[in-house]
C-alpha positions in Angstrom: -48.0 40.1 -21.4 -44.2 38.9 -21.8 -42.7 38.5 -18.4 -39.6 40.7 -18.8 -42.0 43.5 -19.9 -44.3 43.1 -16.9 -41.2 43.0 -14.6 -39.9 46.1 -16.2 -43.1 47.8 -15.6 -43.3 47.1 -12.1 -39.8 47.9 -11.6 -40.7 51.5 -13.5 -43.3 52.4 -10.5 -40.8 51.2 -7.8 -38.2 53.4 -8.9 -40.6 56.3 -9.0 -41.7 55.7 -5.6 -38.9 56.9 -3.4 -38.7 61.0 -4.3 -39.5 61.6 -0.6 -36.0 60.7 0.1 -35.0 63.7 -1.5 -37.6 65.9 0.7 -36.1 64.5 4.0 -32.7 65.4 2.9 -33.2 69.1 2.5 -35.3 69.9 6.0 -32.3 71.3 7.5 -32.3 74.1 4.6 -35.9 74.7 4.6 -35.6 75.3 8.6 -32.5 77.5 7.6 -35.0 79.2 5.2 -37.8 79.2 7.2 -36.1 80.4 10.6 -39.4 81.9 12.1 -41.1 78.6 11.6 -41.4 76.2 14.7 -39.4 72.4 14.5 -42.8 70.9 14.1 -43.8 73.0 11.2 -40.6 72.9 9.1 -40.5 68.7 9.9 -44.4 68.9 8.7 -42.8 69.6 5.0 -41.8 65.8 5.0 -44.5 64.2 7.6 -47.6 66.0 5.7 -46.2 63.7 2.9 -48.4 61.1 4.9 -51.4 63.1 5.4 -52.2 63.7 1.9 -51.7 60.1 1.0 -55.0 59.1 3.1 -57.9 60.1 1.1 -56.3 59.4 -1.9 -54.9 55.6 -1.3 -58.6 54.9 0.4 -60.6 56.2 -2.6 -57.9 54.1 -4.8 -58.4 50.7 -3.2 -62.1 51.3 -3.6 -62.1 52.4 -7.4 -59.1 49.8 -7.8 -62.3 47.1 -7.7 -64.1 48.3 -10.0 -61.4 49.9 -13.1 -57.8 48.6 -13.8 -54.9 49.5 -11.4 -52.6 50.1 -14.3 -54.2 53.6 -14.9 -54.3 54.1 -11.2 -50.6 53.7 -10.9 -50.0 55.8 -13.6 -52.1 58.6 -11.7 -50.3 58.5 -8.9 -47.0 58.9 -10.8 -48.4 62.4 -12.3 -49.0 63.3 -9.1 -45.9 63.0 -8.4 -44.2 64.9 -11.1 -47.2 67.6 -10.1 -45.7 67.8 -6.7 -41.8 68.2 -7.5 -43.0 71.1 -10.0 -45.3 72.9 -7.1 -42.5 72.5 -4.8 -39.9 74.1 -6.8 -42.2 77.0 -8.3 -43.7 77.9 -4.7 -40.4 77.3 -2.3 -40.5 81.1 -1.2 -44.1 79.9 0.9 -44.3 77.4 3.3 -47.7 76.7 2.7 -47.1 75.8 -0.8 -44.4 73.3 0.6 -47.0 71.4 2.5 -49.2 71.4 -0.7 -46.6 70.1 -2.6 -45.8 67.1 -0.2 -49.5 66.3 -0.1 -49.3 65.6 -3.6 -46.0 63.9 -3.7 -47.4 62.0 -0.5 -50.6 61.0 -2.1 -48.8 59.9 -5.5 -46.2 57.9 -3.6 -48.6 56.0 -1.4 -51.5 55.2 -3.8 -48.6 53.9 -6.8 -47.3 51.8 -3.6 -50.4 50.4 -2.9 -51.1 49.7 -6.7 -47.9 48.6 -7.1 -47.8 45.7 -4.4 -51.6 44.9 -5.2 -50.4 44.0 -8.6 -47.6 41.6 -7.4 -50.0 40.1 -5.1 -52.2 39.0 -8.0 -49.6 38.0 -10.4 -47.6 36.0 -8.2 -48.2 33.5 -5.5 -46.2 32.1 -2.4 -42.8 32.6 -2.1 -43.2 34.8 -5.5 -45.1 37.2 -4.2 -42.2 37.9 -1.4 -39.6 37.4 -3.7 -40.7 40.3 -6.5 -42.5 42.0 -3.7 -38.9 42.3 -2.2 -37.3 43.2 -5.7 -39.6 45.8 -6.0 -38.5 47.0 -2.6 -35.1 46.6 -4.0 -35.6 49.0 -7.0 -37.4 51.6 -4.7 -34.3 51.6 -2.6 -32.0 51.9 -5.8 -33.8 55.3 -6.9 -34.0 56.3 -3.2 -30.2 56.6 -2.9 -30.2 58.4 -6.1 -32.7 61.1 -5.0 -30.9 61.0 -1.4 -27.5 61.6 -2.6 -28.3 64.3 -5.2 -30.8 66.0 -3.5 -28.1 66.7 -0.7 -25.3 67.8 -4.1 -27.9 69.9 -5.6 -29.2 72.0 -2.7 -25.4 72.1 -1.1 -24.5 73.6 -4.8 -27.2 75.6 -5.9 -29.7 75.8 -3.3 -32.4 73.3 -1.6 -35.2 74.2 -3.3 -33.7 73.1 -6.7 -34.1 69.6 -5.2 -37.7 69.5 -6.4 -36.5 69.5 -9.8 -35.4 65.8 -9.7 -38.7 65.1 -9.8 -38.7 65.4 -13.3 -37.1 61.9 -13.7 -40.3 60.9 -12.9 -41.3 61.3 -16.6 -39.1 58.3 -17.5 -41.1 56.0 -15.3 -44.2 57.2 -16.5 -43.1 56.4 -19.8 -42.1 53.0 -18.9 -45.1 52.1 -17.0 -47.4 53.2 -19.6 -45.5 50.7 -22.1 -44.9 47.6 -19.7 -46.9 47.6 -17.0 -49.6 45.2 -17.2 -53.1 46.1 -17.6 -55.4 44.5 -15.5 -58.8 44.8 -14.6 -59.7 42.4 -11.8 -63.5 41.9 -11.1 -64.4 38.6 -9.1 -67.9 38.1 -7.4 -67.9 35.3 -6.0 -65.5 32.8 -4.7 -64.8 29.2 -4.9 -68.1 27.9 -3.7 -69.8 30.6 -5.8 -70.8 32.7 -2.6 -70.8 36.6 -2.9 -67.6 37.9 -1.7 -67.9 40.8 0.8 -65.2 43.2 2.4 -65.3 42.1 6.0 -62.1 43.3 8.6 -60.7 41.0 11.0 -59.8 41.1 14.2 -56.2 40.1 13.3 -56.1 42.9 10.3 -57.0 46.0 13.2 -54.0 44.4 15.6 -51.8 44.8 12.5 -52.8 48.2 11.6 -52.1 49.3 15.2 -48.6 47.5 14.8 -48.2 49.4 11.6 -48.5 52.5 13.0 -46.1 52.2 15.4 -43.8 51.4 12.6 -44.6 54.8 11.1 -44.6 56.7 13.8 -40.8 55.3 14.7 -39.8 55.5 11.1 -41.1 58.8 10.0 -39.0 59.9 13.4 -35.9 59.3 11.7 -36.7 60.7 8.7 -37.4 64.0 10.6 -34.9 64.0 12.6 -31.8 62.9 11.4 -31.0 65.8 9.0 -31.1 68.2 12.5 -29.3 65.5 14.4 -26.0 65.8 11.8 -26.2 69.5 12.0 -26.5 69.4 16.3 -23.7 67.4 16.5 -21.5 69.1 13.9 -21.4 66.3 12.0 -22.1 68.2 8.7 -24.4 69.9 6.2 -27.2 68.9 3.8 -24.5 66.3 2.0 -23.8 64.2 5.0 -27.3 64.7 5.9 -28.0 63.0 2.7 -25.4 60.7 2.7 -26.7 59.5 6.2 -30.3 58.9 4.3 -29.0 57.6 1.5 -27.4 54.7 4.0 -31.1 54.0 5.2 -32.1 53.9 1.5 -29.3 51.6 0.4 -30.2 49.3 2.5 -33.1 48.5 1.3 -31.5 46.7 -1.8 -30.2 43.9 -0.2 -33.2 43.5 2.3 -35.5 43.4 -0.9 -33.4 41.1 -2.6 -33.2 38.6 0.9 -37.0 38.9 1.3 -37.5 35.8 -0.2 -35.1 33.9 1.6 -35.9 35.5 4.8 -39.3 34.5 4.8 -38.7 30.9 3.8 -37.1 30.5 6.9 -38.9 32.4 9.5 -42.4 32.2 8.0 -45.0 33.9 10.5 -41.9 36.0 12.5 -40.8 37.7 9.3 -42.9 41.4 10.4 -41.0 40.7 13.7 -37.1 40.5 12.4 -38.2 43.7 10.4 -39.3 46.2 13.1 -36.5 44.4 15.3 -34.0 46.2 12.7 -36.1 49.3 12.6 -35.4 49.5 16.8 -32.0 48.8 16.8 -31.2 50.8 14.1 -33.1 54.1 15.7 -31.5 53.3 19.0 -27.9 53.0 17.3 -28.7 56.7 15.5 -29.8 58.5 18.7 -26.6 57.3 20.6 -23.9 57.8 17.6 -21.1 60.7 18.1 -20.1 59.8 14.5 -21.3 60.1 11.1 -19.7 56.6 10.5 -21.8 55.2 13.7 -25.0 57.3 12.7 -24.4 55.9 8.8 -24.5 52.2 10.6 -27.4 53.0 12.4 -29.2 54.3 9.1 -28.2 51.1 7.3 -30.1 48.9 10.1 -33.1 51.5 9.9 -33.4 50.9 5.9 -33.3 46.8 6.3 -36.1 47.0 8.6 -38.4 49.2 6.1 -36.8 47.3 3.1 -38.1 43.8 5.2 -41.5 45.6 6.0 -43.0 46.9 2.6 -42.8 43.3 0.8 -43.6 41.5 4.1 -46.9 43.5 4.3 -47.7 42.4 1.0 -47.7 39.1 1.8 -49.7 39.6 5.1 -52.2 41.6 4.0 -53.2 40.0 1.2 -53.5 36.5 3.0 -56.2 38.5 5.1 -58.5 39.1 2.4 -60.2 37.6 -1.2 -58.1 39.3 -4.1 -60.6 41.8 -5.1 -60.5 43.2 -1.7 -56.1 43.4 -1.0 -55.7 46.6 -2.7 -58.6 48.1 -0.5 -56.9 46.0 2.6 -53.5 47.6 1.3 -55.0 51.0 1.3 -56.4 51.0 5.1 -53.3 49.8 6.3 -51.7 52.0 4.4 -53.9 55.2 5.5 -53.7 54.5 9.0 -49.8 54.3 8.8 -50.1 57.9 7.0 -51.8 59.2 10.0 -49.2 58.0 12.6 -46.4 59.2 10.3 -48.0 62.7 10.1 -48.5 62.6 13.5 -45.1 61.2 14.6 -43.4 64.6 14.6 -46.1 65.9 17.2 -46.5 63.2 19.5 -42.6 63.0 20.0 -41.4 66.4 20.1 -44.2 66.9 23.0 -42.7 63.5 24.8 -38.9 64.9 23.6 -40.1 68.8 24.8 -38.0 69.1 28.1 -34.9 67.3 26.6 -31.7 69.2 25.6 -31.2 67.5 22.2 -34.4 67.0 20.8 -33.1 65.1 17.7 -31.5 62.6 19.9 -34.9 62.3 22.5 -37.0 62.0 19.7 -35.4 58.9 18.3 -35.1 57.3 21.7 -38.8 57.8 22.0 -39.2 56.2 18.8 -37.2 53.2 19.3 -39.1 52.2 22.1 -42.3 52.3 19.9 -40.5 50.2 17.5 -39.6 48.1 20.4 -43.5 47.8 21.5 -44.2 46.8 18.0 -41.5 44.0 17.9 -43.6 42.3 21.1 -46.7 42.9 19.0 -45.3 41.0 16.0 -44.3 38.3 17.7 -47.4 37.5 19.4 -49.1 37.6 15.8 -46.7 35.4 14.6 -47.4 32.9 17.5 -51.0 33.4 18.3 -52.9 34.9 15.4 -51.2 33.9 12.3 -53.6 30.8 10.7 -50.6 28.6 9.6 -48.2 28.6 12.0 -45.9 26.4 10.2 -45.8 27.3 6.7 -45.9 31.3 6.9 -48.7 33.4 6.1 
Protein backbone atom coordinates (compact mmCIF):
# COMPACT_ATOMS: atom_id res chain seq x y z
CA UNK A 1 0.00 0.00 0.00
CA UNK A 2 1.15 3.54 -0.79
CA UNK A 3 2.69 5.22 2.24
CA UNK A 4 0.35 8.25 2.15
CA UNK A 5 -2.75 6.07 1.99
CA UNK A 6 -1.54 4.00 4.93
CA UNK A 7 -1.00 7.17 6.99
CA UNK A 8 -4.45 8.47 6.00
CA UNK A 9 -6.03 5.22 7.18
CA UNK A 10 -4.24 5.37 10.53
CA UNK A 11 -5.25 9.00 11.01
CA UNK A 12 -8.89 8.25 10.10
CA UNK A 13 -9.15 5.69 12.91
CA UNK A 14 -7.42 8.05 15.36
CA UNK A 15 -9.81 10.87 14.49
CA UNK A 16 -12.81 8.68 15.33
CA UNK A 17 -11.62 7.60 18.78
CA UNK A 18 -12.11 10.84 20.75
CA UNK A 19 -15.91 10.93 20.76
CA UNK A 20 -15.93 10.44 24.53
CA UNK A 21 -14.86 14.11 24.81
CA UNK A 22 -18.38 15.02 23.72
CA UNK A 23 -19.83 13.02 26.62
CA UNK A 24 -17.60 14.46 29.36
CA UNK A 25 -18.67 18.04 28.54
CA UNK A 26 -22.40 17.35 28.93
CA UNK A 27 -22.30 15.55 32.30
CA UNK A 28 -23.55 18.63 34.13
CA UNK A 29 -26.53 18.78 31.74
CA UNK A 30 -27.23 15.10 32.31
CA UNK A 31 -27.06 15.72 36.07
CA UNK A 32 -29.68 18.47 35.79
CA UNK A 33 -31.91 16.30 33.62
CA UNK A 34 -31.71 13.41 36.11
CA UNK A 35 -31.77 15.43 39.32
CA UNK A 36 -32.91 12.43 41.38
CA UNK A 37 -29.78 10.46 40.45
CA UNK A 38 -26.69 10.51 42.65
CA UNK A 39 -23.40 12.06 41.57
CA UNK A 40 -21.91 8.60 41.02
CA UNK A 41 -24.86 7.55 38.85
CA UNK A 42 -24.49 10.63 36.65
CA UNK A 43 -20.71 10.23 36.43
CA UNK A 44 -21.35 6.61 35.52
CA UNK A 45 -22.53 7.78 32.08
CA UNK A 46 -18.89 8.60 31.40
CA UNK A 47 -17.12 6.01 33.55
CA UNK A 48 -19.15 3.12 32.14
CA UNK A 49 -17.42 3.86 28.84
CA UNK A 50 -14.50 2.04 30.41
CA UNK A 51 -16.59 -0.90 31.62
CA UNK A 52 -18.11 -1.53 28.21
CA UNK A 53 -14.68 -1.78 26.68
CA UNK A 54 -13.38 -4.68 28.75
CA UNK A 55 -14.89 -7.76 27.05
CA UNK A 56 -14.64 -6.18 23.61
CA UNK A 57 -10.93 -5.33 23.70
CA UNK A 58 -9.98 -8.66 25.27
CA UNK A 59 -11.91 -10.54 22.61
CA UNK A 60 -10.44 -8.27 19.95
CA UNK A 61 -6.92 -9.00 21.17
CA UNK A 62 -7.53 -12.73 20.82
CA UNK A 63 -9.23 -12.49 17.43
CA UNK A 64 -6.44 -10.24 16.13
CA UNK A 65 -4.06 -13.22 16.24
CA UNK A 66 -6.23 -14.94 13.63
CA UNK A 67 -7.82 -12.33 11.34
CA UNK A 68 -6.76 -8.97 9.91
CA UNK A 69 -6.91 -5.98 12.24
CA UNK A 70 -8.45 -3.65 9.68
CA UNK A 71 -11.80 -5.46 9.90
CA UNK A 72 -11.73 -5.27 13.69
CA UNK A 73 -10.90 -1.55 13.60
CA UNK A 74 -13.82 -0.85 11.23
CA UNK A 75 -16.17 -2.80 13.50
CA UNK A 76 -14.97 -0.62 16.40
CA UNK A 77 -15.88 2.56 14.52
CA UNK A 78 -19.36 1.19 13.79
CA UNK A 79 -19.78 0.61 17.53
CA UNK A 80 -19.04 4.29 18.22
CA UNK A 81 -21.61 5.33 15.62
CA UNK A 82 -24.23 2.98 17.05
CA UNK A 83 -23.55 4.21 20.58
CA UNK A 84 -24.04 7.84 19.63
CA UNK A 85 -27.32 7.17 17.84
CA UNK A 86 -28.54 5.09 20.80
CA UNK A 87 -27.77 7.92 23.22
CA UNK A 88 -29.70 10.44 21.14
CA UNK A 89 -32.76 8.23 20.64
CA UNK A 90 -32.97 7.12 24.29
CA UNK A 91 -31.82 10.23 26.13
CA UNK A 92 -34.89 10.21 28.41
CA UNK A 93 -33.62 7.10 30.20
CA UNK A 94 -30.41 6.93 32.22
CA UNK A 95 -30.18 3.19 31.61
CA UNK A 96 -30.16 3.76 27.83
CA UNK A 97 -27.35 6.30 28.25
CA UNK A 98 -25.39 3.57 30.03
CA UNK A 99 -25.93 1.24 27.07
CA UNK A 100 -24.86 4.03 24.72
CA UNK A 101 -21.69 4.61 26.74
CA UNK A 102 -20.86 0.90 26.75
CA UNK A 103 -21.10 0.79 22.96
CA UNK A 104 -19.02 3.95 22.62
CA UNK A 105 -16.43 2.69 25.10
CA UNK A 106 -16.17 -0.69 23.43
CA UNK A 107 -15.62 0.98 20.06
CA UNK A 108 -13.09 3.53 21.30
CA UNK A 109 -10.93 1.09 23.23
CA UNK A 110 -11.12 -1.71 20.67
CA UNK A 111 -10.22 0.79 17.95
CA UNK A 112 -7.36 2.17 19.99
CA UNK A 113 -6.00 -1.32 20.64
CA UNK A 114 -6.08 -2.18 16.94
CA UNK A 115 -4.72 1.20 15.85
CA UNK A 116 -1.60 1.07 17.99
CA UNK A 117 -1.10 -2.62 17.29
CA UNK A 118 -1.10 -1.81 13.56
CA UNK A 119 1.37 1.03 14.15
CA UNK A 120 3.66 -1.29 16.12
CA UNK A 121 3.66 -3.72 13.18
CA UNK A 122 4.09 -1.14 10.44
CA UNK A 123 6.92 0.82 12.09
CA UNK A 124 10.01 0.13 14.19
CA UNK A 125 12.03 1.96 16.84
CA UNK A 126 11.87 5.74 16.66
CA UNK A 127 9.26 5.60 13.87
CA UNK A 128 6.95 3.61 16.15
CA UNK A 129 7.07 6.36 18.80
CA UNK A 130 6.81 9.08 16.13
CA UNK A 131 3.77 7.68 14.33
CA UNK A 132 2.18 6.66 17.61
CA UNK A 133 2.54 10.31 18.60
CA UNK A 134 1.05 11.47 15.30
CA UNK A 135 -1.91 9.16 15.91
CA UNK A 136 -2.28 10.64 19.38
CA UNK A 137 -2.12 14.16 17.94
CA UNK A 138 -4.88 13.33 15.45
CA UNK A 139 -6.91 11.88 18.31
CA UNK A 140 -6.51 15.19 20.15
CA UNK A 141 -7.44 17.33 17.14
CA UNK A 142 -10.70 15.44 16.84
CA UNK A 143 -11.22 15.61 20.60
CA UNK A 144 -11.03 19.42 20.55
CA UNK A 145 -13.67 19.42 17.83
CA UNK A 146 -15.98 17.12 19.78
CA UNK A 147 -15.48 18.92 23.12
CA UNK A 148 -16.06 22.45 21.82
CA UNK A 149 -18.91 21.58 19.51
CA UNK A 150 -20.74 19.42 22.05
CA UNK A 151 -20.72 22.26 24.61
CA UNK A 152 -22.04 24.71 22.02
CA UNK A 153 -24.72 22.27 20.85
CA UNK A 154 -25.73 21.56 24.45
CA UNK A 155 -26.14 25.26 25.29
CA UNK A 156 -28.16 26.09 22.19
CA UNK A 157 -30.22 22.97 21.50
CA UNK A 158 -29.99 20.62 24.48
CA UNK A 159 -27.38 18.25 25.87
CA UNK A 160 -28.80 15.17 24.11
CA UNK A 161 -28.09 16.64 20.66
CA UNK A 162 -24.38 16.25 21.38
CA UNK A 163 -24.81 12.53 20.75
CA UNK A 164 -25.59 13.29 17.10
CA UNK A 165 -21.98 14.38 16.63
CA UNK A 166 -21.26 10.66 16.33
CA UNK A 167 -22.58 10.89 12.76
CA UNK A 168 -19.20 12.37 11.81
CA UNK A 169 -17.87 8.83 12.36
CA UNK A 170 -19.36 7.88 8.97
CA UNK A 171 -16.61 9.94 7.32
CA UNK A 172 -13.87 8.24 9.35
CA UNK A 173 -15.30 4.80 8.52
CA UNK A 174 -15.20 5.58 4.80
CA UNK A 175 -11.58 6.81 4.94
CA UNK A 176 -10.43 3.87 7.06
CA UNK A 177 -12.14 1.37 4.76
CA UNK A 178 -10.26 2.78 1.77
CA UNK A 179 -6.87 3.59 3.27
CA UNK A 180 -6.15 1.46 6.33
CA UNK A 181 -3.62 -1.30 5.54
CA UNK A 182 -5.09 -4.78 5.50
CA UNK A 183 -2.58 -7.00 7.16
CA UNK A 184 -3.22 -10.49 8.48
CA UNK A 185 -0.43 -11.32 10.89
CA UNK A 186 -0.07 -14.98 11.82
CA UNK A 187 3.35 -15.89 13.13
CA UNK A 188 3.89 -19.42 14.37
CA UNK A 189 7.56 -19.35 15.31
CA UNK A 190 10.29 -16.98 16.42
CA UNK A 191 13.64 -16.51 14.71
CA UNK A 192 15.01 -19.72 16.20
CA UNK A 193 12.11 -21.75 14.88
CA UNK A 194 10.54 -22.34 18.29
CA UNK A 195 6.80 -22.12 18.80
CA UNK A 196 5.68 -18.69 20.02
CA UNK A 197 3.55 -18.69 23.17
CA UNK A 198 1.80 -15.90 24.99
CA UNK A 199 3.38 -15.33 28.39
CA UNK A 200 3.04 -12.57 30.98
CA UNK A 201 6.11 -11.28 32.82
CA UNK A 202 6.34 -9.65 36.23
CA UNK A 203 7.27 -6.40 34.52
CA UNK A 204 4.07 -6.49 32.48
CA UNK A 205 1.97 -7.05 35.63
CA UNK A 206 3.74 -4.15 37.33
CA UNK A 207 3.19 -1.95 34.28
CA UNK A 208 -0.52 -2.87 34.18
CA UNK A 209 -0.88 -1.75 37.81
CA UNK A 210 0.72 1.60 36.95
CA UNK A 211 -1.67 1.94 34.03
CA UNK A 212 -4.62 1.31 36.34
CA UNK A 213 -3.44 4.12 38.62
CA UNK A 214 -3.12 6.43 35.62
CA UNK A 215 -6.66 5.69 34.42
CA UNK A 216 -8.10 6.12 37.91
CA UNK A 217 -6.53 9.57 38.08
CA UNK A 218 -7.32 10.55 34.49
CA UNK A 219 -10.98 9.55 34.68
CA UNK A 220 -11.29 11.61 37.87
CA UNK A 221 -10.52 14.66 35.74
CA UNK A 222 -13.06 13.77 33.06
CA UNK A 223 -15.86 13.08 35.54
CA UNK A 224 -15.27 16.10 37.80
CA UNK A 225 -14.11 19.02 35.67
CA UNK A 226 -17.62 20.00 34.50
CA UNK A 227 -18.96 19.88 38.08
CA UNK A 228 -15.99 21.95 39.28
CA UNK A 229 -16.76 24.65 36.71
CA UNK A 230 -20.40 24.79 37.87
CA UNK A 231 -19.58 24.61 41.59
CA UNK A 232 -17.13 27.53 41.43
CA UNK A 233 -19.41 29.62 39.20
CA UNK A 234 -16.88 29.64 36.39
CA UNK A 235 -19.53 29.13 33.70
CA UNK A 236 -21.80 26.53 32.14
CA UNK A 237 -21.52 23.79 29.54
CA UNK A 238 -19.57 25.99 27.11
CA UNK A 239 -16.94 26.83 29.73
CA UNK A 240 -16.71 23.19 30.79
CA UNK A 241 -16.22 22.20 27.15
CA UNK A 242 -13.50 24.86 26.85
CA UNK A 243 -11.64 23.34 29.81
CA UNK A 244 -11.96 19.84 28.36
CA UNK A 245 -10.87 21.09 24.95
CA UNK A 246 -7.64 22.45 26.49
CA UNK A 247 -6.96 18.97 27.85
CA UNK A 248 -7.64 17.36 24.49
CA UNK A 249 -5.81 20.07 22.51
CA UNK A 250 -2.68 19.47 24.59
CA UNK A 251 -2.43 16.04 23.02
CA UNK A 252 -1.53 17.66 19.70
CA UNK A 253 1.87 19.14 20.69
CA UNK A 254 2.43 16.16 23.02
CA UNK A 255 1.89 13.73 20.15
CA UNK A 256 4.12 15.69 17.79
CA UNK A 257 6.91 15.78 20.39
CA UNK A 258 6.74 12.08 21.31
CA UNK A 259 9.52 10.95 19.00
CA UNK A 260 11.78 13.81 20.08
CA UNK A 261 11.17 13.21 23.80
CA UNK A 262 11.60 9.45 23.55
CA UNK A 263 15.04 9.88 22.00
CA UNK A 264 16.12 11.95 25.00
CA UNK A 265 14.60 10.34 28.08
CA UNK A 266 14.24 6.73 26.82
CA UNK A 267 13.11 4.55 29.72
CA UNK A 268 11.78 7.53 31.67
CA UNK A 269 9.34 8.53 28.95
CA UNK A 270 6.30 7.33 30.92
CA UNK A 271 7.61 8.94 34.12
CA UNK A 272 7.45 12.29 32.35
CA UNK A 273 3.97 11.55 31.00
CA UNK A 274 2.47 10.73 34.39
CA UNK A 275 4.26 13.65 36.07
CA UNK A 276 2.42 16.02 33.73
CA UNK A 277 -0.86 14.34 34.67
CA UNK A 278 -0.18 14.63 38.43
CA UNK A 279 0.75 18.31 38.15
CA UNK A 280 -2.24 19.11 35.96
CA UNK A 281 -4.69 17.45 38.36
CA UNK A 282 -3.28 19.40 41.29
CA UNK A 283 -3.50 22.72 39.42
CA UNK A 284 -7.07 21.94 38.33
CA UNK A 285 -8.12 21.05 41.88
CA UNK A 286 -6.91 24.33 43.41
CA UNK A 287 -7.87 26.62 40.52
CA UNK A 288 -10.10 29.60 41.30
CA UNK A 289 -10.42 30.95 37.77
CA UNK A 290 -11.20 29.51 34.38
CA UNK A 291 -7.74 30.50 33.11
CA UNK A 292 -5.89 28.54 35.82
CA UNK A 293 -8.26 25.59 35.38
CA UNK A 294 -7.50 25.55 31.64
CA UNK A 295 -3.76 25.57 32.38
CA UNK A 296 -4.21 22.54 34.63
CA UNK A 297 -6.33 20.89 31.94
CA UNK A 298 -3.57 21.48 29.42
CA UNK A 299 -1.04 19.68 31.65
CA UNK A 300 -3.46 16.77 32.07
CA UNK A 301 -3.78 16.54 28.30
CA UNK A 302 -0.01 16.61 27.78
CA UNK A 303 0.34 13.67 30.16
CA UNK A 304 -2.32 11.66 28.35
CA UNK A 305 -0.89 12.65 24.97
CA UNK A 306 2.48 11.20 25.93
CA UNK A 307 0.95 8.12 27.59
CA UNK A 308 -0.91 6.68 24.59
CA UNK A 309 2.03 6.28 22.15
CA UNK A 310 4.37 5.59 25.07
CA UNK A 311 2.37 2.52 26.00
CA UNK A 312 2.55 1.31 22.41
CA UNK A 313 6.34 1.36 22.52
CA UNK A 314 6.64 -0.21 25.97
CA UNK A 315 4.07 -2.99 25.64
CA UNK A 316 5.15 -3.97 22.14
CA UNK A 317 8.66 -4.53 23.57
CA UNK A 318 7.26 -7.09 26.02
CA UNK A 319 5.54 -9.41 23.52
CA UNK A 320 6.15 -11.19 20.26
CA UNK A 321 4.56 -9.40 17.29
CA UNK A 322 1.74 -11.95 17.11
CA UNK A 323 0.57 -11.09 20.60
CA UNK A 324 1.10 -7.34 20.87
CA UNK A 325 -2.62 -6.65 20.33
CA UNK A 326 -3.52 -9.07 23.11
CA UNK A 327 -0.94 -7.49 25.44
CA UNK A 328 -2.26 -4.00 24.68
CA UNK A 329 -5.80 -5.32 25.14
CA UNK A 330 -5.08 -6.71 28.61
CA UNK A 331 -3.41 -3.47 29.63
CA UNK A 332 -6.36 -1.42 28.36
CA UNK A 333 -8.92 -3.75 29.95
CA UNK A 334 -7.43 -3.39 33.43
CA UNK A 335 -7.21 0.35 32.88
CA UNK A 336 -10.88 0.36 31.90
CA UNK A 337 -11.84 -1.42 35.13
CA UNK A 338 -9.91 1.19 37.08
CA UNK A 339 -11.52 4.00 35.09
CA UNK A 340 -14.98 2.62 35.73
CA UNK A 341 -14.36 2.30 39.47
CA UNK A 342 -12.74 5.74 39.73
CA UNK A 343 -15.91 7.71 40.64
CA UNK A 344 -16.93 5.20 43.31
CA UNK A 345 -13.45 4.99 44.85
CA UNK A 346 -12.81 8.73 44.82
CA UNK A 347 -16.33 9.74 45.84
CA UNK A 348 -16.00 7.41 48.84
CA UNK A 349 -12.64 8.93 49.80
CA UNK A 350 -13.96 12.47 49.31
CA UNK A 351 -17.41 11.91 50.85
CA UNK A 352 -16.81 14.10 53.90
CA UNK A 353 -15.41 17.00 51.86
CA UNK A 354 -17.34 20.22 51.30
CA UNK A 355 -16.26 20.23 47.66
CA UNK A 356 -16.58 16.76 46.16
CA UNK A 357 -15.01 17.59 42.74
CA UNK A 358 -12.03 19.35 44.34
CA UNK A 359 -11.39 16.53 46.80
CA UNK A 360 -11.66 13.89 44.07
CA UNK A 361 -9.10 15.74 41.96
CA UNK A 362 -6.72 16.08 44.93
CA UNK A 363 -6.95 12.35 45.66
CA UNK A 364 -6.39 11.55 41.99
CA UNK A 365 -3.27 13.72 41.92
CA UNK A 366 -1.92 11.64 44.82
CA UNK A 367 -2.56 8.38 42.93
CA UNK A 368 -0.86 9.87 39.86
CA UNK A 369 2.17 10.82 41.98
CA UNK A 370 2.40 7.21 43.19
CA UNK A 371 2.34 6.10 39.55
CA UNK A 372 5.21 8.50 38.77
CA UNK A 373 7.33 6.78 41.42
CA UNK A 374 6.43 3.40 39.94
CA UNK A 375 7.42 4.43 36.42
CA UNK A 376 10.76 5.77 37.67
CA UNK A 377 11.36 2.37 39.29
CA UNK A 378 10.38 0.64 36.03
CA UNK A 379 12.73 2.81 33.99
CA UNK A 380 15.66 2.38 36.37
CA UNK A 381 15.29 -1.27 37.45
CA UNK A 382 12.90 -3.33 35.32
CA UNK A 383 13.48 -2.02 31.79
CA UNK A 384 15.76 -4.40 29.87
CA UNK A 385 17.83 -1.75 28.08
CA UNK A 386 18.64 1.26 30.22
CA UNK A 387 20.63 3.19 27.63
CA UNK A 388 18.78 2.67 24.41
CA UNK A 389 15.22 2.84 25.70
CA UNK A 390 12.53 0.18 25.56
